[in-house]
C-alpha positions as a Markdown table, in Angstrom:
| # | Residue | x | y | z |
|---|---|---|---|---|
| 1 | Met | -29.9 | 1.5 | 5.9 |
| 2 | Arg | -27.9 | 0.8 | 2.6 |
| 3 | His | -24.7 | 0.3 | 4.8 |
| 4 | Arg | -26.6 | -2.3 | 7.0 |
| 5 | Leu | -27.6 | -4.1 | 4.0 |
| 6 | Leu | -23.9 | -4.2 | 2.6 |
| 7 | Ile | -22.8 | -5.5 | 5.8 |
| 8 | Leu | -25.6 | -8.2 | 5.9 |
| 9 | Leu | -24.5 | -9.1 | 2.4 |
| 10 | Leu | -21.0 | -9.3 | 3.5 |
| 11 | Val | -21.8 | -11.6 | 6.3 |
| 12 | Phe | -24.0 | -13.9 | 4.0 |
| 13 | Tyr | -21.2 | -14.0 | 1.4 |
| 14 | Thr | -18.5 | -15.0 | 4.0 |
| 15 | Leu | -21.0 | -17.7 | 5.3 |
| 16 | Leu | -21.2 | -18.9 | 1.8 |
| 17 | Leu | -17.5 | -18.9 | 1.3 |
| 18 | Ile | -17.1 | -21.0 | 4.5 |
| 19 | Tyr | -19.8 | -23.4 | 3.4 |
| 20 | Phe | -18.3 | -24.0 | 0.0 |
| 21 | Ser | -14.9 | -24.2 | 1.3 |
| 22 | Leu | -15.8 | -27.0 | 3.8 |
| 23 | Ala | -18.6 | -28.9 | 2.0 |
| 24 | Gln | -18.1 | -32.2 | 0.5 |
| 25 | Val | -17.7 | -31.9 | -3.3 |
| 26 | Glu | -20.2 | -34.3 | -5.1 |
| 27 | Asn | -18.2 | -34.6 | -8.2 |
| 28 | Pro | -14.5 | -34.3 | -7.4 |
| 29 | Ser | -13.3 | -34.6 | -11.0 |
| 30 | Phe | -13.9 | -30.8 | -11.6 |
| 31 | Arg | -11.6 | -30.1 | -8.7 |
| 32 | Gly | -8.5 | -30.7 | -10.7 |
| 33 | Ala | -9.6 | -28.4 | -13.5 |
| 34 | Gln | -7.7 | -25.1 | -13.8 |
| 35 | Ile | -11.0 | -23.5 | -14.0 |
| 36 | Asp | -11.2 | -24.1 | -10.1 |
| 37 | Lys | -8.4 | -21.7 | -9.5 |
| 38 | Leu | -10.5 | -18.9 | -11.4 |
| 39 | Tyr | -13.4 | -19.7 | -8.9 |
| 40 | His | -11.1 | -19.1 | -6.1 |
| 41 | Ala | -9.8 | -15.9 | -7.5 |
| 42 | Leu | -13.2 | -14.6 | -8.3 |
| 43 | Ala | -14.6 | -15.6 | -4.9 |
| 44 | Tyr | -12.0 | -13.5 | -3.0 |
| 45 | Thr | -12.2 | -10.6 | -5.5 |
| 46 | Val | -15.9 | -10.4 | -4.5 |
| 47 | Leu | -15.0 | -10.6 | -0.8 |
| 48 | Ala | -12.4 | -7.9 | -1.1 |
| 49 | Ile | -14.9 | -5.6 | -3.0 |
| 50 | Leu | -17.4 | -6.2 | -0.4 |
| 51 | Leu | -15.0 | -5.4 | 2.3 |
| 52 | Ala | -14.1 | -2.2 | 0.4 |
| 53 | Phe | -17.7 | -1.2 | 0.4 |
| 54 | Thr | -18.6 | -2.1 | 3.9 |
| 55 | Gly | -15.5 | -1.6 | 6.1 |
| 56 | Arg | -14.6 | 1.0 | 8.5 |
| 57 | Trp | -11.1 | 1.0 | 7.3 |
| 58 | Lys | -11.9 | 3.1 | 4.3 |
| 59 | Arg | -9.1 | 4.1 | 2.1 |
| 60 | Asn | -6.9 | 1.4 | 3.5 |
| 61 | Val | -6.6 | -1.0 | 0.4 |
| 62 | Phe | -3.7 | -2.8 | 2.0 |
| 63 | Leu | -5.7 | -3.7 | 5.0 |
| 64 | Ile | -8.7 | -5.0 | 2.9 |
| 65 | Phe | -6.1 | -7.1 | 1.0 |
| 66 | Leu | -4.6 | -8.5 | 4.2 |
| 67 | Ile | -8.1 | -9.3 | 5.7 |
| 68 | Ser | -9.1 | -11.1 | 2.5 |
| 69 | Val | -5.9 | -13.0 | 2.3 |
| 70 | Ala | -6.0 | -14.0 | 5.9 |
| 71 | Phe | -9.4 | -15.3 | 5.4 |
| 72 | Gly | -8.4 | -17.3 | 2.3 |
| 73 | Leu | -5.4 | -18.8 | 4.1 |
| 74 | Phe | -7.6 | -19.6 | 7.2 |
| 75 | Met | -10.1 | -21.5 | 4.9 |
| 76 | Glu | -7.2 | -23.5 | 3.4 |
| 77 | Val | -5.8 | -24.5 | 6.8 |
| 78 | Cys | -9.3 | -25.5 | 7.8 |
| 79 | Gln | -9.5 | -27.7 | 4.8 |
| 80 | Phe | -6.4 | -29.5 | 5.9 |
| 81 | Phe | -8.4 | -30.8 | 9.0 |
| 82 | Val | -11.6 | -31.8 | 7.0 |
| 83 | Pro | -11.2 | -35.4 | 5.8 |
| 84 | Tyr | -12.9 | -35.0 | 2.4 |
| 85 | Arg | -11.1 | -31.8 | 1.4 |
| 86 | Asn | -7.4 | -30.9 | 0.9 |
| 87 | Ala | -5.5 | -27.8 | 1.5 |
| 88 | Ser | -3.7 | -26.4 | -1.5 |
| 89 | Ile | -1.0 | -23.9 | -2.0 |
| 90 | Thr | -2.2 | -23.2 | -5.5 |
| 91 | Asp | -5.7 | -22.5 | -4.1 |
| 92 | Ala | -4.3 | -20.1 | -1.6 |
| 93 | Met | -2.3 | -18.3 | -4.2 |
| 94 | Ala | -5.5 | -18.0 | -6.3 |
| 95 | Asn | -7.3 | -16.6 | -3.2 |
| 96 | Gly | -4.5 | -14.1 | -2.7 |
| 97 | Leu | -4.6 | -13.1 | -6.4 |
| 98 | Gly | -8.3 | -12.5 | -6.2 |
| 99 | Ala | -7.8 | -10.6 | -2.9 |
| 100 | Ile | -5.3 | -8.1 | -4.7 |
| 101 | Val | -7.7 | -7.6 | -7.7 |
| 102 | Gly | -10.6 | -7.3 | -5.4 |
| 103 | Ala | -8.9 | -4.7 | -2.8 |
| 104 | Tyr | -7.5 | -2.5 | -5.5 |
| 105 | Gly | -10.4 | -2.8 | -7.8 |
| 106 | Gly | -12.8 | -2.2 | -4.9 |
| 107 | Gly | -10.8 | 0.8 | -3.7 |
| 108 | Trp | -10.7 | 2.1 | -7.4 |
| 109 | Leu | -14.5 | 1.9 | -7.6 |
| 110 | Met | -15.0 | 3.6 | -4.3 |
| 111 | Val | -13.0 | 6.5 | -5.4 |
| 112 | Arg | -14.7 | 6.7 | -8.7 |
| 113 | Leu | -18.2 | 6.4 | -7.0 |
| 114 | Gly | -17.0 | 9.3 | -4.7 |
| 115 | Arg | -17.4 | 7.4 | -1.5 |
| 116 | Trp | -13.8 | 7.6 | -0.4 |
């Protein structure tokens, strides 16, 4: 039961990431701020941690990292084709940094909790 709830949370969170990655920003002035990169990193840290907790690829931190990075790159490529969004290499790098932190942090948490 708990595993199903975690999977549902992962799906919901992924849909939220898709929405916020492709939605039109009402106030584009905050987009240039460096805090935006922190938001990207945090978003993909959470994604990787959720993957660590729900995935069947347990103990494979590198695979969790790859899935998170691939999703982040995919979202940046999608933004290239959305007229009111722009793809950014720095956003992709922030996504990747968050994926590293989340994959290794999630793996560490799983070991500490005795689930791996």
